[in-house]
C-alpha positions in Angstrom: 111.8 141.4 105.1 110.8 139.1 108.3 107.9 137.0 108.0 105.6 137.2 111.0 104.9 133.6 112.6 102.5 134.4 114.8 99.8 131.9 115.7 96.6 132.8 114.7 92.4 132.3 114.5 90.7 131.2 111.8 87.9 133.9 111.3 84.5 133.5 109.5 84.1 133.9 105.6 80.2 132.9 105.6 77.6 131.2 107.5 74.0 130.5 107.7 71.6 128.3 109.7 72.9 125.4 109.1 76.5 126.8 110.0 79.5 128.5 108.6 83.1 128.1 107.1 86.0 129.9 108.5 90.0 130.4 107.1 92.9 131.7 107.8 94.4 134.2 104.9 97.9 134.6 103.4 97.2 138.5 105.1 97.0 137.0 108.7 99.5 133.9 108.3 102.0 135.2 105.4 103.5 131.6 105.8 100.0 130.5 104.0 101.6 132.2 100.9 104.9 131.2 101.6 104.5 127.9 102.0 101.7 127.1 99.2 99.3 126.4 102.1 95.4 126.2 102.9 93.7 125.6 106.0 90.0 126.1 106.8 87.3 124.9 109.3 83.7 124.0 108.7 81.3 124.3 111.2 77.5 122.2 110.9 75.2 122.7 113.1 72.1 120.1 113.6 70.8 119.5 109.8 73.5 121.3 108.6 74.8 120.5 105.1 77.5 121.8 103.1 76.5 121.7 99.4 78.6 119.3 97.1 81.8 120.9 95.6 85.3 120.1 94.8 88.3 122.3 95.4 91.5 123.3 93.7 93.4 122.0 96.4 94.1 118.4 97.8 93.7 118.3 101.5 93.7 116.4 104.9 90.6 116.7 106.6 90.6 115.9 110.6 87.3 116.1 112.5 87.6 118.4 115.7 84.5 117.7 117.4 80.8 116.0 116.7 80.0 113.5 114.1 78.1 113.2 110.7 78.4 111.8 107.1 80.8 112.9 104.3 79.9 111.8 100.7 83.0 111.3 98.7 83.2 110.9 95.0 86.8 109.9 94.1 87.7 110.8 90.1 85.1 108.1 87.8 84.1 106.4 91.2 81.3 105.5 93.0 79.9 107.7 96.0 81.2 106.6 99.6 79.1 107.8 102.3 81.4 107.7 105.1 80.6 108.1 108.7 83.0 110.0 110.6 83.4 111.0 114.2 85.7 113.0 116.2 89.3 112.2 115.6 89.4 110.7 111.9 91.4 112.0 109.3 90.5 112.0 105.8 92.5 112.4 103.1 91.1 114.2 99.8 93.1 114.4 96.6 92.3 116.9 93.7 89.3 116.1 91.6 87.2 115.5 94.8 83.6 115.7 95.1 82.7 115.7 98.7 79.4 116.7 101.1 79.0 117.1 104.7 76.1 116.4 106.8 75.6 117.0 110.3 72.5 114.9 111.9 73.2 115.3 115.4 72.7 118.2 118.5 76.7 118.2 118.6 78.2 121.0 116.1 80.4 118.9 113.4 83.6 120.4 113.4 86.1 119.4 110.2 89.7 121.1 109.8 90.9 121.3 106.3 95.0 121.6 105.5 96.3 121.0 102.1 98.4 122.3 99.7 97.8 125.1 97.6 100.5 125.1 94.7 98.2 124.1 91.9 95.8 126.7 93.4 94.1 129.8 91.9 95.6 131.7 95.0 98.6 131.1 96.5 97.7 129.9 100.5 93.9 130.2 99.8 91.3 127.2 99.0 89.1 127.3 96.0 85.8 125.3 96.3 83.6 125.3 93.1 80.3 124.2 94.0 77.8 122.0 92.2 74.7 123.6 93.8 73.7 126.8 95.2 73.3 130.0 94.4 76.7 130.0 93.4 76.8 126.7 91.9 78.7 126.3 88.6 75.5 125.8 86.6 74.2 129.0 87.6 76.8 130.5 85.5 75.8 128.3 82.1 72.8 129.6 80.0 69.9 127.4 80.2 70.7 126.1 76.4 73.8 124.7 77.2 72.8 123.0 80.6 69.5 122.0 78.9 71.6 120.2 76.2 74.2 118.7 78.6 71.5 117.2 80.8 69.3 116.4 77.8 66.0 118.2 80.2 63.3 120.7 79.2 65.0 124.3 79.5 61.6 124.9 81.9 63.0 121.8 84.2 66.4 123.0 83.9 65.7 126.3 85.7 63.5 124.8 88.0 66.2 122.6 89.2 69.2 125.3 89.0 67.4 127.8 90.4 65.5 126.3 93.0 68.2 126.1 96.0 68.8 129.4 97.1 71.6 128.9 99.8 75.7 129.4 99.6 77.9 126.5 100.4 75.9 125.5 103.7 72.2 125.0 104.0 69.7 123.7 106.8 67.6 121.0 105.6 64.1 120.3 107.0 63.9 117.4 109.5 61.7 115.4 107.3 64.6 115.0 104.1 66.7 112.2 104.4 69.9 111.9 103.2 72.2 108.0 102.4 72.8 106.0 105.5 76.5 105.9 106.0 78.4 102.9 105.2 80.6 101.7 108.1 82.7 99.6 105.4 83.2 102.8 103.1 85.6 103.4 106.1 88.0 101.4 104.8 91.0 103.1 103.0 89.0 106.6 103.0 89.6 107.3 107.0 91.6 106.5 110.0 90.7 107.6 113.8 93.9 109.0 115.2 92.4 108.8 118.4 91.5 105.1 118.4 95.2 103.9 116.2 98.1 102.2 116.9 100.1 104.5 118.4 103.6 105.5 117.2 104.8 107.1 120.0 103.8 106.4 123.8 106.2 108.0 126.8 104.4 107.8 130.1 104.6 110.9 131.6 105.5 112.6 128.4 102.8 112.0 125.3 101.7 109.7 122.4 101.9 110.2 118.5 99.9 108.9 115.6 101.7 109.1 112.3 99.2 109.4 109.2 101.3 108.2 106.3 100.7 106.0 103.2 100.6 102.7 105.3 97.6 103.6 107.2 96.2 105.7 105.1 97.0 105.2 101.4 95.2 107.9 99.9 98.0 110.3 101.7 100.2 109.5 98.8 97.6 110.7 96.2 97.4 114.1 98.3 101.0 114.2 98.6 101.2 115.2 102.8 101.7 113.5 105.7 100.0 114.3 109.2 100.2 113.3 113.0 98.2 114.0 115.5 100.2 114.5 119.3 99.1 114.4 122.5 101.6 116.1 124.9 100.7 115.6 129.0 100.6 118.4 131.5 104.0 119.9 131.6 105.5 117.5 129.7 108.4 118.8 126.7 108.4 117.9 122.9 112.2 117.8 122.1 113.5 120.5 119.4 113.5 119.0 115.8 113.4 119.9 112.3 111.7 118.2 109.4 115.2 117.2 107.5 113.4 116.6 104.4 112.7 120.2 103.4 109.1 120.1 104.6 107.0 122.5 106.3 104.5 122.0 109.8 101.2 122.9 109.9 100.4 122.7 113.2 96.8 123.2 114.9 96.0 123.7 118.5 93.3 120.8 118.7 92.8 121.2 122.9 94.9 122.7 125.6 97.4 125.3 125.8 101.2 125.7 126.0 104.5 127.2 125.0 106.3 127.3 121.7 109.6 128.5 121.0 111.2 128.5 117.2 114.6 129.1 116.3 116.3 129.7 112.6 119.1 131.0 111.0 121.9 132.2 112.9 120.9 130.8 115.9 118.0 133.4 115.9 115.1 132.9 117.8 111.8 133.6 115.8 108.9 132.5 117.9 107.8 132.4 121.3 105.3 132.7 122.4 102.1 130.7 124.2 99.4 129.1 122.3 95.9 127.8 122.5 93.1 125.8 121.3 92.3 127.0 117.6 95.6 128.5 117.0 97.2 127.6 113.7 100.9 128.5 113.2 103.4 127.2 110.6 107.1 126.2 110.9 109.4 127.2 108.2 111.6 124.4 106.6 114.6 123.2 108.4 113.9 125.6 111.5 113.8 124.0 115.1 110.7 123.9 117.1 109.8 123.1 120.6 106.8 122.9 122.8 106.2 122.5 126.2 102.4 121.6 127.3 100.5 123.7 130.5 99.3 121.5 133.1 96.2 120.9 131.2 98.5 119.1 128.5 97.8 120.1 124.8 97.0 118.5 121.6 97.8 119.1 118.3 97.0 118.0 114.5 100.0 118.8 112.0 100.3 118.0 108.6 103.9 117.9 107.0 104.3 118.8 103.1 105.5 115.4 102.2 103.5 112.4 102.7 106.6 110.1 104.8 108.3 112.8 106.4 111.6 111.9 108.3 112.4 114.3 111.7 115.7 115.1 113.2 116.0 115.6 116.7 118.0 117.4 118.8 117.5 115.6 122.4 117.7 112.0 123.3 119.7 109.1 122.5 118.3 108.9 118.6 119.1 112.7 118.4 122.1 114.0 116.5 124.2 114.3 119.5 124.8 111.1 120.6 125.7 110.0 116.7 128.7 112.6 117.1 131.9 111.3 118.3 133.4 112.6 121.5 136.1 114.8 120.3 133.6 116.1 117.6 131.4 117.2 120.5 134.4 118.5 122.4 135.6 120.6 119.7 132.0 122.1 118.5 131.1 122.9 122.2 134.8 124.0 123.0 134.5 122.4 126.5 136.8 119.4 127.7 136.1 115.9 128.3 133.9 115.9 131.7 131.5 118.7 130.2 131.1 116.2 127.1 130.5 113.2 129.1 128.0 114.6 131.1 126.3 115.5 128.6 126.1 112.6 126.6 125.0 110.7 129.8 121.7 113.0 130.2 118.6 112.0 127.9 119.6 108.5 127.5 116.3 107.1 125.8 114.7 107.7 122.5 112.1 109.7 123.6 110.9 112.8 121.9 108.7 113.8 124.6 110.3 114.3 128.1 108.0 114.3 131.1 108.2 117.0 133.8 110.6 117.6 136.1 110.0 115.6 139.5 
């Protein structure tokens, strides 16, 4: 059966005064289940507080908008109180406990993309909350919690039952959370909008690749990621992941056209994508994008921490490596046509500016 690859927007799962939580489900995007990928967004209004939780999936978080604070506790480690800003990427391995807080007027929006191969439901994240009306300790008897915490049962009832919120709450202005510590960013967060560029093509686009070198925790997560900013009218070269990885792409800004070609040279997707869309390219399928006049930015995860891509245009493409006689035979053309083809796209660029 063919799988629908059409880009989709997230749907709201729950919300309150403090903010809202949105997900993409396998019923919308069947490739989430097929590829064991989860995707969600957290939006926090001013004084919005996402209660402490852990997940059944390792993730990469990317700050789409605003600034705030992320509390992160790795297994058997002390709490890191990390200041986060637009463009930040954070790797969140298994077992990490997190909380999120927005003290600013601008809404804080965080994207989560991750691996659900060990999750309870393929293609979906399941969060386990430590507090709130659905917190894990609401399920234990008062006796068990009392003995675990060495507290009187009456105090346990107050502690466990006092927070009526679910997942996200809005704090009173007089409540003070820990101040973020800039030094806690080291090894925990990388700003993709400020990091050194891995690719920079004038009039074409720019890329920052997230890997084990600039953010070692992605090795624990088992995912790679990148932020791509394509200039108006520019093209991203047709290419594919040659190490059997899936590409999961979220459009951060702008819009553009996408084509994906799969088995037997069949075009399986041709559409326009816009900010907020998520789509997935299956293993070994070839994808290419052309930005609309305002340009297009996207954030992607790749299901390997150090991905390798093969591009099918430019001097570094496989075409340039093949012998002239092989190309002539493969395309069934004469040497003149082969030489014309070889003479084009002589740079190693993976982005091509619009035709002049």
